[in-house]
C-alpha positions as CSV (number, residue, x, y, z in Angstrom):
1,M,285.6,132.2,203.7
2,E,282.6,134.6,203.9
3,T,281.0,135.2,207.2
4,P,277.2,134.3,207.1
5,K,275.2,137.3,207.2
6,E,271.7,137.4,208.6
7,T,269.0,137.4,205.9
8,E,267.7,140.8,205.0
9,K,264.0,141.4,205.3
10,T,263.4,141.6,201.4
11,E,260.6,139.3,201.2
12,E,257.0,140.5,201.6
13,K,254.0,138.4,202.2
14,L,252.4,136.7,199.2
15,Y,248.8,136.9,200.3
16,E,246.4,138.9,202.3
17,P,244.0,136.6,203.7
18,A,240.1,137.6,203.3
19,P,238.1,138.4,206.5
20,G,236.8,135.2,207.9
21,E,238.6,133.2,205.3
22,N,238.4,129.3,206.2
23,Q,241.6,127.9,207.6
24,L,241.6,125.2,210.3
25,T,238.6,123.2,208.6
26,F,238.0,119.7,209.3
27,R,238.5,118.7,205.5
28,A,241.7,120.4,205.2
29,V,243.1,118.6,208.2
30,L,241.6,115.4,207.1
31,A,243.0,115.7,203.6
32,G,246.6,116.6,204.9
33,C,246.4,113.6,207.2
34,G,245.4,111.2,204.6
35,L,247.9,112.6,202.1
36,G,250.6,112.6,204.7
37,C,250.0,108.9,205.5
38,A,250.7,108.3,201.9
39,V,253.9,110.4,202.3
40,V,255.0,108.4,205.3
41,S,254.3,105.2,203.5
42,M,256.7,106.4,200.7
43,N,259.1,107.7,203.1
44,L,259.5,104.4,205.3
45,Y,259.9,102.5,201.9
46,L,262.4,104.9,200.8
47,G,264.3,105.4,204.0
48,L,264.6,101.5,204.6
49,K,265.8,101.0,201.2
50,I,268.2,103.7,200.6
51,G,268.4,105.8,203.8
52,W,266.9,109.0,202.4
53,T,263.3,110.5,202.9
54,E,261.5,113.2,201.0
55,G,259.5,116.2,202.7
56,G,255.9,116.0,202.2
57,S,254.9,119.5,202.0
58,L,254.9,120.1,198.3
59,M,253.4,116.8,197.6
60,A,250.4,117.3,200.0
61,A,249.9,120.8,198.6
62,I,249.7,119.8,195.0
63,L,247.4,116.6,195.6
64,G,245.3,118.5,198.0
65,F,244.5,121.3,195.6
66,G,244.0,118.6,192.8
67,L,241.6,116.7,195.1
68,F,239.5,119.7,195.9
69,A,239.5,120.9,192.3
70,A,238.3,117.4,191.4
71,I,235.3,117.3,193.9
72,K,234.5,120.8,193.4
73,P,232.8,121.4,197.0
74,R,230.2,123.9,197.5
75,I,232.1,126.0,199.8
76,R,235.4,127.0,197.8
77,Y,238.9,125.5,199.1
78,S,240.7,128.3,200.4
79,V,244.5,129.4,200.3
80,L,244.8,129.0,204.0
81,E,243.1,125.7,203.9
82,A,245.8,124.5,201.4
83,N,248.5,125.7,203.9
84,I,246.8,123.8,206.7
85,T,246.7,120.6,204.2
86,Q,250.4,120.9,203.5
87,T,251.2,121.4,207.3
88,A,249.1,118.4,208.4
89,G,250.6,116.4,205.6
90,S,254.3,117.3,206.3
91,G,253.7,116.4,209.9
92,A,252.5,113.0,209.1
93,G,255.1,112.3,206.3
94,S,257.9,113.3,208.5
95,M,257.2,110.5,211.2
96,A,259.6,108.0,209.1
97,S,262.7,109.9,210.2
98,A,261.4,112.0,213.4
99,A,260.3,108.7,215.1
100,G,263.6,107.1,214.3
101,L,261.9,104.3,212.2
102,I,264.6,104.3,209.5
103,A,267.7,104.8,211.8
104,S,267.7,104.3,215.6
105,I,264.8,101.9,215.9
106,P,266.0,99.6,213.3
107,A,269.5,99.8,214.5
108,M,268.2,98.7,217.9
109,K,266.4,95.6,216.0
110,M,269.7,94.6,214.4
111,L,271.4,94.6,217.9
112,G,268.8,92.1,219.0
113,Y,266.3,94.3,220.9
114,D,262.6,93.4,220.7
115,L,260.6,96.7,221.4
116,P,257.1,96.6,222.4
117,V,254.4,98.0,220.1
118,W,253.1,100.4,222.7
119,A,256.8,101.8,223.4
120,L,257.1,102.3,219.6
121,F,254.0,104.4,219.6
122,L,254.8,106.5,222.7
123,W,258.2,107.0,221.7
124,A,257.4,108.2,218.3
125,I,254.7,110.8,219.2
126,S,256.7,112.1,222.3
127,V,260.0,112.7,220.5
128,A,258.0,114.2,217.4
129,Y,256.2,116.4,219.8
130,L,259.3,117.5,221.4
131,G,260.4,119.0,218.0
132,V,257.3,120.9,217.5
133,M,257.4,122.5,220.9
134,F,260.9,123.3,220.4
135,A,260.1,125.1,217.2
136,V,257.6,127.4,218.7
137,P,259.9,129.7,220.6
138,L,262.3,129.8,217.8
139,R,259.6,130.8,215.0
140,R,259.5,134.5,216.1
141,Q,263.2,134.9,215.8
142,Y,264.0,132.9,212.9
143,V,260.8,133.4,210.6
144,V,259.7,136.9,211.5
145,I,262.6,139.0,213.0
146,D,265.6,137.3,210.9
147,N,263.1,136.6,208.1
148,L,265.5,133.6,207.1
149,R,264.6,132.2,203.7
150,F,263.8,128.4,204.5
151,P,263.7,127.6,200.9
152,T,261.1,124.6,201.0
153,G,258.9,126.6,203.1
154,T,259.1,129.4,200.4
155,A,258.7,127.2,197.7
156,T,255.6,125.6,199.2
157,A,253.9,129.3,199.9
158,N,254.9,130.1,196.0
159,T,253.5,127.1,194.7
160,I,250.2,127.3,196.6
161,M,249.9,130.9,195.3
162,A,250.7,129.6,191.8
163,M,248.1,127.0,191.9
164,F,245.3,129.3,193.1
165,A,246.6,131.7,190.4
166,E,246.6,129.2,187.5
167,A,244.3,126.2,188.5
168,S,244.6,124.5,185.4
169,E,248.5,124.3,185.6
170,A,248.0,122.8,189.3
171,V,245.6,120.2,188.3
172,A,248.0,119.3,185.4
173,K,250.8,118.6,187.9
174,A,248.4,116.7,190.2
175,K,247.4,114.4,187.2
176,V,251.2,113.8,186.2
177,L,252.1,112.7,189.7
178,L,249.0,110.5,190.0
179,K,249.8,108.9,186.6
180,F,253.4,108.2,187.3
181,G,252.1,107.0,190.6
182,V,249.9,104.4,189.2
183,F,252.5,103.2,187.0
184,A,255.1,102.7,189.6
185,F,252.4,101.0,191.9
186,A,251.2,98.6,189.0
187,Y,254.9,97.9,188.2
188,V,255.9,96.7,191.4
189,V,252.8,95.0,192.3
190,I,252.5,93.0,189.0
191,A,256.5,91.9,189.3
192,H,255.4,90.7,193.0
193,F,252.1,88.9,192.4
194,F,253.2,87.4,189.1
195,N,256.5,86.4,190.4
196,L,258.4,88.4,187.8
197,P,261.6,89.4,189.5
198,Q,263.3,90.3,186.1
199,L,260.9,93.3,185.9
200,E,262.8,94.9,188.7
201,Q,266.2,93.4,188.0
202,P,266.8,92.2,184.3
203,P,269.1,89.2,184.5
204,L,271.2,90.8,181.6
205,A,274.1,88.2,182.2
206,A,272.0,85.3,181.6
207,W,270.2,86.9,178.5
208,L,273.4,87.9,177.0
209,G,275.4,84.8,178.1
210,S,278.2,87.3,179.4
211,A,280.6,86.0,182.1
212,T,281.9,89.3,182.7
213,L,278.3,90.7,183.3
214,A,277.8,87.8,185.7
215,A,280.8,88.5,187.8
216,L,279.8,92.2,187.9
217,A,276.4,91.1,189.0
218,A,277.8,89.0,191.9
219,W,279.2,92.3,193.2
220,G,275.8,94.1,192.9
221,F,276.8,95.9,189.4
222,S,273.6,95.1,187.7
223,L,270.6,97.1,186.4
224,N,267.6,97.7,188.9
225,M,264.6,99.0,187.2
226,A,262.7,99.9,190.3
227,P,260.8,103.1,189.5
228,F,261.4,104.9,192.9
229,L,265.0,104.7,192.3
230,F,264.7,106.6,188.9
231,G,262.5,109.1,190.7
232,A,265.1,109.7,193.5
233,G,267.5,110.2,190.7
234,F,265.4,113.0,189.4
235,L,265.2,114.6,192.8
236,I,268.9,114.3,193.9
237,G,270.3,115.7,190.6
238,P,273.5,115.1,188.7
239,R,276.3,115.9,191.3
240,V,274.7,113.6,193.9
241,G,273.9,110.9,191.4
242,A,277.4,111.1,190.2
243,S,278.7,110.8,193.8
244,L,276.7,107.7,194.4
245,L,278.1,106.2,191.2
246,A,281.8,107.2,192.2
247,G,281.2,105.6,195.5
248,A,279.9,102.2,194.3
249,V,283.0,102.1,192.1
250,M,285.4,102.8,194.7
251,G,283.7,100.9,197.5
252,W,282.4,97.7,195.7
253,G,284.5,97.6,192.7
254,L,287.9,98.6,194.1
255,L,288.2,98.6,198.0
256,G,285.7,95.6,198.5
257,Y,287.1,93.3,195.8
258,Y,290.7,94.3,197.3
259,A,289.6,93.3,200.8
260,H,288.1,90.0,199.6
261,Q,291.3,89.0,197.6
262,N,293.5,89.6,200.4
263,G,291.4,87.7,203.0
264,W,290.3,90.5,205.1
265,A,286.6,89.8,204.1
266,P,286.9,86.3,202.7
267,H,283.0,85.3,202.6
268,E,282.4,84.0,199.1
269,N,279.1,86.2,199.2
270,P,280.1,89.7,198.8
271,M,276.7,91.0,200.0
272,V,277.1,89.4,203.5
273,I,278.1,91.8,206.3
274,H,279.2,89.3,209.0
275,D,278.4,85.8,209.1
276,K,278.1,84.8,212.9
277,A,278.2,81.0,212.3
278,T,281.5,80.9,210.6
279,D,282.8,84.3,212.0
280,M,283.5,85.5,208.5
281,W,283.2,89.0,207.0
282,G,281.7,89.6,203.8
283,A,282.8,92.6,201.5
284,R,279.7,94.7,202.4
285,G,280.8,94.1,206.1
286,W,284.3,95.6,205.4
287,I,283.4,98.3,203.2
288,L,280.7,99.5,205.6
289,W,283.2,101.1,208.0
290,P,285.0,103.4,205.6
291,G,281.6,104.3,204.1
292,V,280.4,105.0,207.7
293,A,283.6,107.0,208.3
294,I,283.2,109.2,205.1
295,M,279.6,110.0,206.2
296,V,280.3,111.0,209.8
297,S,283.4,112.9,208.9
298,D,281.6,115.0,206.1
299,A,278.6,115.8,208.4
300,L,280.9,116.7,211.5
301,M,283.3,118.8,209.5
302,S,280.2,120.4,207.6
303,L,278.8,121.3,211.1
304,A,282.4,122.6,212.3
305,L,282.8,124.9,209.2
306,S,279.3,126.2,210.0
307,W,280.4,127.2,213.6
308,R,279.1,130.9,213.0
309,T,275.7,129.4,212.5
310,F,276.0,127.9,215.8
311,V,277.1,131.2,217.4
312,T,274.3,133.1,215.7
313,A,271.6,130.3,216.8
314,F,272.7,130.6,220.3
315,K,272.8,134.3,220.2
316,G,269.2,134.2,219.0
317,T,267.9,132.0,221.6
318,H,267.4,134.4,224.4
319,S,265.7,136.7,222.0
320,A,263.5,133.9,220.7
321,L,262.3,133.0,224.1
322,R,261.8,136.7,225.0
323,H,259.6,137.3,222.0
324,T,257.6,134.1,221.8
325,A,254.2,135.9,222.2
326,P,254.8,139.5,221.4
327,P,252.7,142.5,221.8
328,G,251.4,144.6,219.1
329,G,253.4,147.0,217.1
330,T,257.1,147.0,216.1
331,E,260.3,146.1,217.9
332,K,264.0,145.8,217.6
333,A,265.6,142.6,217.5
334,G,268.7,141.2,216.2
335,G,269.6,144.5,214.4
336,H,266.2,144.4,212.5
337,I,263.0,146.3,212.9
338,A,260.4,143.4,212.9
339,R,256.9,144.0,211.3
340,P,253.9,143.1,213.4
341,D,253.1,139.4,213.0
342,A,249.6,139.8,211.6
343,S,247.7,136.7,211.0
344,A,244.4,135.9,209.5
345,H,242.8,135.7,212.9
346,D,242.9,137.7,216.2
347,D,244.0,134.5,218.1
348,G,246.7,133.8,215.6
349,E,249.5,133.6,218.1
350,I,250.6,130.3,220.0
351,P,250.1,130.8,223.9
352,N,253.1,130.2,225.8
353,T,251.1,127.7,227.9
354,W,250.5,125.8,225.1
355,W,253.9,124.9,224.0
356,T,255.6,124.9,227.6
357,T,252.8,122.3,228.7
358,G,253.4,120.2,225.7
359,L,257.2,120.4,226.2
360,A,256.7,119.1,229.7
361,V,254.4,116.5,228.8
362,A,256.5,115.3,225.9
363,S,259.8,115.5,228.0
364,L,258.1,113.5,230.9
365,T,256.8,110.7,228.3
366,T,260.3,110.5,226.6
367,I,262.1,110.1,229.9
368,I,259.7,107.4,231.3
369,I,259.9,105.3,228.2
370,A,263.7,105.9,227.9
371,W,264.1,104.4,231.4
372,I,261.5,101.7,231.2
373,V,262.1,100.4,227.7
374,F,265.8,101.2,226.9
375,D,267.4,101.5,230.5
376,I,268.5,104.8,230.1
377,P,268.7,106.5,233.6
378,P,266.6,109.7,234.0
379,Y,269.4,111.9,234.2
380,L,270.8,110.8,230.9
381,A,267.5,111.2,229.1
382,I,267.2,114.8,230.5
383,F,270.5,115.6,229.2
384,A,269.5,114.1,225.9
385,I,266.4,116.4,225.8
386,V,268.3,119.5,226.8
387,L,270.9,118.7,224.0
388,S,268.0,118.0,221.8
389,G,266.7,121.6,222.3
390,V,270.1,123.2,221.8
391,L,270.7,121.1,218.5
392,A,267.1,121.8,217.4
393,N,267.8,125.6,217.5
394,V,271.1,124.9,215.3
395,A,269.1,122.6,213.0
396,V,266.4,125.3,212.5
397,R,269.2,128.0,211.7
398,S,270.8,125.8,209.2
399,T,267.6,124.8,207.6
400,G,266.7,128.4,207.3
401,E,269.8,129.5,205.7
402,T,270.6,126.4,203.5
403,D,267.5,124.1,203.2
404,I,269.7,121.2,205.0
405,N,268.8,119.9,208.1
406,P,272.1,118.4,209.6
407,T,270.3,116.0,211.8
408,G,272.6,112.9,210.8
409,G,275.6,114.7,212.0
410,M,274.0,115.9,215.1
411,G,272.8,112.5,215.8
412,K,276.6,111.5,215.6
413,V,277.7,114.3,217.9
414,T,275.1,112.9,220.5
415,Q,276.3,109.2,220.0
416,A,279.9,110.5,220.5
417,A,278.9,112.5,223.6
418,F,277.0,109.4,225.1
419,G,279.7,107.0,224.3
420,A,281.8,109.0,226.9
421,L,279.1,108.8,229.5
422,S,277.8,105.2,228.8
423,D,279.1,102.0,227.2
424,S,275.5,100.8,226.6
425,M,274.6,100.7,222.9
426,S,270.8,101.1,223.6
427,T,271.8,104.4,225.4
428,N,273.9,105.5,222.7
429,L,271.4,105.1,220.0
430,M,268.3,106.1,221.7
431,S,269.8,109.2,223.2
432,A,270.9,110.1,219.6
433,G,267.4,109.3,218.4
434,I,266.1,112.0,220.9
435,S,268.3,114.7,219.7
436,A,268.0,113.8,215.9
437,G,264.4,113.3,216.2
438,G,263.7,116.5,217.8
439,A,265.8,118.5,215.6
440,S,264.3,116.7,212.6
441,Q,260.8,117.8,213.6
442,A,261.8,121.3,214.5
443,G,263.3,121.9,211.2
444,D,260.2,120.4,209.4
445,M,257.6,122.5,211.4
446,M,259.8,125.7,210.7
447,H,259.2,125.3,206.8
448,D,255.6,125.2,207.6
449,F,255.6,128.2,209.9
450,K,257.5,130.0,207.0
451,A,255.0,129.1,204.4
452,G,252.3,130.1,206.8
453,Y,253.9,133.5,207.4
454,L,254.1,134.3,203.7
455,L,250.5,133.3,203.4
456,G,249.3,135.3,206.4
457,A,248.2,132.1,208.2
458,A,247.5,132.1,212.0
459,P,250.7,130.1,213.7
460,R,248.0,128.6,216.2
461,K,246.3,127.1,213.6
462,Q,249.3,125.5,211.8
463,F,250.5,124.3,215.4
464,Q,247.2,122.4,215.8
465,A,247.4,121.1,212.3
466,Q,250.8,119.8,212.8
467,L,249.7,118.2,216.1
468,F,246.9,116.2,214.3
469,G,249.3,115.4,211.3
470,I,252.0,114.0,213.6
471,A,249.3,111.8,215.5
472,A,248.0,110.6,212.1
473,G,251.5,109.9,210.7
474,V,252.4,107.9,214.1
475,I,249.3,105.8,214.0
476,F,250.1,104.9,210.3
477,A,254.0,104.7,210.3
478,V,254.5,102.3,213.3
479,P,252.2,99.4,211.9
480,I,253.8,99.8,208.6
481,Y,257.3,99.6,210.1
482,L,256.1,96.6,212.3
483,L,254.8,95.0,208.9
484,Y,258.1,95.4,206.9
485,D,259.8,94.0,210.0
486,S,257.8,90.9,210.0
487,V,258.0,90.0,206.4
488,Y,261.5,91.1,205.6
489,E,264.9,91.3,207.2
490,I,265.7,94.8,207.9
491,G,269.3,95.3,207.2
492,G,269.0,92.4,204.8
493,T,268.9,92.3,200.7
494,K,265.4,93.8,200.4
495,L,265.6,96.5,203.1
496,G,269.1,97.3,203.6
497,A,268.4,100.0,206.0
498,P,271.7,101.9,205.5
499,A,271.1,104.7,207.7
500,A,270.4,102.2,210.5
501,L,273.6,100.4,209.7
502,A,275.6,103.6,210.1
503,W,274.1,104.2,213.4
504,K,274.6,100.8,214.6
505,A,278.4,100.8,213.4
506,V,279.0,103.9,215.4
507,A,277.2,102.6,218.6
508,E,279.3,99.2,218.3
509,V,282.6,101.1,218.0
510,L,281.9,103.5,220.9
511,S,280.7,100.3,223.0
512,K,283.0,97.5,221.9
513,G,286.2,99.4,220.6
514,F,288.2,98.8,217.3
515,D,288.8,95.1,218.3
516,A,285.3,94.1,217.0
517,L,286.1,95.2,213.4
518,P,287.2,93.1,210.6
519,P,291.0,93.2,209.6
520,H,292.5,96.4,208.5
521,A,289.2,98.1,209.0
522,V,290.8,100.7,211.3
523,E,293.2,101.7,208.4
524,A,290.2,102.2,206.2
525,I,288.3,104.1,208.9
526,I,291.0,106.6,209.1
527,G,291.3,106.9,205.3
528,G,287.5,107.3,205.3
529,L,287.7,110.2,207.9
530,I,290.3,112.0,205.8
531,V,288.3,111.9,202.7
532,G,285.2,112.8,204.4
533,A,286.7,115.8,206.0
534,L,288.4,116.9,202.9
535,I,285.2,117.3,200.9
536,P,283.4,120.0,202.8
537,I,286.8,121.7,203.3
538,I,287.3,121.8,199.5
539,R,283.5,123.2,199.0
540,K,284.3,126.0,201.7
541,I,287.7,127.2,200.5
542,S,286.9,126.9,196.7
543,P,283.2,127.9,195.9
544,R,284.1,127.4,192.2
545,L,284.8,123.7,192.7
546,A,281.7,123.2,194.8
547,P,279.6,122.1,192.0
548,Y,282.3,119.6,190.9
549,T,282.7,118.3,194.6
550,P,281.1,115.0,195.3
551,S,278.5,114.9,197.9
552,G,280.1,113.2,201.0
553,L,276.9,111.8,202.2
554,A,276.0,110.2,198.9
555,F,279.6,108.9,198.3
556,G,279.8,107.2,201.6
557,L,276.4,105.9,201.4
558,A,277.2,104.2,198.1
559,F,279.7,101.9,200.2
560,I,276.6,100.7,202.3
561,V,273.9,100.1,199.8
562,Q,274.5,97.7,197.0
563,P,275.5,99.1,193.6
564,Y,272.3,98.2,192.0
565,Y,270.7,101.0,194.1
566,S,273.4,103.5,193.1
567,I,273.4,102.8,189.3
568,P,269.7,103.6,188.7
569,M,269.7,106.7,190.9
570,F,272.8,107.8,188.7
571,L,270.8,107.0,185.6
572,G,268.0,109.1,186.9
573,S,269.9,112.0,187.4
574,M,271.3,111.7,183.9
575,L,267.8,111.4,182.5
576,L,267.2,114.6,184.4
577,L,270.0,116.3,182.5
578,L,268.6,115.0,179.3
579,W,265.2,116.2,179.9
580,R,266.4,119.6,181.0
581,S,268.4,120.1,177.7
582,V,265.4,118.9,175.6
583,A,262.5,120.4,177.2
584,P,263.6,122.6,180.0
585,D,260.2,124.3,180.4
586,Q,258.5,121.0,180.7
587,C,261.1,119.6,183.1
588,R,260.7,122.6,185.4
589,R,257.1,122.2,185.6
590,F,256.7,118.5,186.0
591,V,260.1,117.1,187.3
592,F,258.8,117.1,190.9
593,A,255.5,115.7,190.1
594,V,256.9,112.8,188.0
595,A,259.7,111.9,190.6
596,C,257.1,112.0,193.8
597,G,254.9,109.8,191.6
598,L,257.3,107.0,191.0
599,I,258.5,107.2,194.7
600,A,255.0,107.3,196.2
601,G,253.7,104.7,193.7
602,E,256.2,102.2,194.4
603,G,256.1,102.9,198.4
604,I,252.5,102.2,198.3
605,G,252.9,99.2,196.0
606,G,255.6,97.8,198.4
607,L,253.2,98.2,201.3
608,V,250.7,96.0,199.3
609,N,253.2,93.5,198.6
610,A,254.3,93.2,202.3
611,L,250.7,93.1,203.2
612,H,250.2,90.1,200.8
613,L,253.3,88.3,202.4
614,F,252.1,89.0,205.8
615,I,248.7,87.5,204.9
616,G,250.1,84.6,203.3
617,D,252.2,83.8,206.3
618,L,249.1,83.8,208.5
619,I,247.2,81.4,206.2
C-alpha cells in the first residue's frame, strides 16, 4: 500500500488574462445561473430516480460558449467570462445534492415529516453557503500550495481553453448536446402526453407471449428505454455498469427471490417495501438492508483506507487558515515554494471578513432552522457544523486527489455519531445533512477554484459568482422538488429515491434497533457489511485487480433500485465500449455531450410532465 504523496507543482497556468479582460459580467452570471437551473432540474430527476447526480461545470461551460457563439455579441465573450459561467452553473446545479433534496429531505418525508416551504428554502441556502465558506480558507493550501489536481476542475479549464482555441469544435459539441437533449425531451413528453408507456418500457413478454419473460418482468427484469438511463451508462462506464447488473442479479434474482420463497418477504408484489396495512414485507423491503449495508461498509472502509488523506488534511488546516489572504511574493508551506497567486485584477483575493461573516450568518441560520423545524438542540447543531467543517476539509483533499467526494460515507459517519447522542431520527438525518451538504458544496467549489486558478481568474469574482449560482439554484430546485413531491410518491415506483431510502434505513436502525427489521435481515446486513468492506480492501492491496473489482456503491445500489434501472445503464456502458472500439476519436470528442444531452433532456421533459399532472390535479 503506497503512501499518498503531495502532488508536485508540475502544472502551469493555462492562460494569461489580458489587462482589463471581462470577468464577472451580468451576462456571464445570467448565463451560468440559467444553465445551472437546467442542470439542477436534471440532477433532481436523476437523483430521485437512481440516487446519483452529475456535476454541472463542463455542461455549463460548453453550452455557455455555444450560446454566445450563436448570438455573436458585440463585445467578445472572454475566457474569464466562460469561467464565471461554469462557476455559477455548477453552483446552481449542485443544489440537488448540497441542499439534501435527494437524500435527507426526502428521507424525512418518508418518515412522515411535512416540512414548511420557507424552511426548505432557508435550509438549502444556509447549508450550501456553509460549504462555500468552508472552501475559501482551504483554497490557498490545496489549490495554490499543494497544487492538487482536482481532475474535474482541471478538465473544465482545459475544455474552456480548447473551445476558445477551436471554436468550431466547441460549437459542434454544443449542437450534439442540444440535439440529443431535444430527442430525449421529445421522447418522454410524447410518451406521457399520448399515454404511450410502452415507449419507455416495451411489454416484451406480452408481445412475445413468453411466460418466462412475464415472470422476470414481475421481478423488475424488463427493458427500460428511458434515454437518461443510457446517458448515465455512457458516463459511468463498463465497470460500474457491470456492477449494477451484477447487483441486480444478486439482489433481486437470487436473494430477493430466496427471501420471498422462505416467507421472510411474503408480500405477493416484490416491488413493495413494507405494507403497513398487512404488516408484510416485500422483496424490495428485505434486500434493501443488505444493499444499504454494502454501500455503507464500502464507503466507510474506503474512508478508513484513506486515513493518510485525513492526516494530511488535518495537517494542512492550520496552514490553510494562516495563509487565507497571503501577502505578495513567495512563501514556504507544506514543503513547497508557492508562486504568488496572481489574478486578473488587483482585488482578486477574497477578504477574510467576507467568508468569516458568511460562515457566521450561515451557521446561525442553520442552527435556528435546525432548532425550530427539526427540534435539534442548538448544541447538537453546533457540533454538526463543526463536524461539517472538519469533514469538508477531508472531502476537499479527497476530491483534489481522486475526484471522488466521499459525502455519502461521511454522512453515514455523522449519522452514526448522532445515533449515539440522540435517538431522534430527525436529528440523525438532518445533522448528517449538514455535514454531507457542507462537504459536497466545498468540494464542488474547489473544482471551480482550480479551474479559475489555471485560467488566472480572480478568486473574489468566482466566490461572488458561486453565491449568485447557489441562490438561483435554490430558487429553482426547491419548487421542482415540491412539484415532484406533490404528483409522485417519493420512494415509490416512479421516483424510487434510493439515496433517501439508504439514509432512512440507517436512521431507523440507529433509532429503533434491529427488532424493526424483517426476518433474517440482520444476517443479510452482516453479509453485506463483509462484502462491502472486502471490495475496497481488494482494490487497495491488489491494484492489478482494481479495474476488475466491482463498485461497491453501484453493486449495493442495485439492491435498492429496481432492475429495470440497472439493466439499461449496463447496456449504455456496453454501447460506450462498442463506440470506443468502432470510432474512438468520435467517442472521445462527443461522449460527454451525448450523455449530458440524454440526461438533461429527459430531466427537463420529466419536469414538464410533472407540471402537466400538477395542473391537471388543480383543474
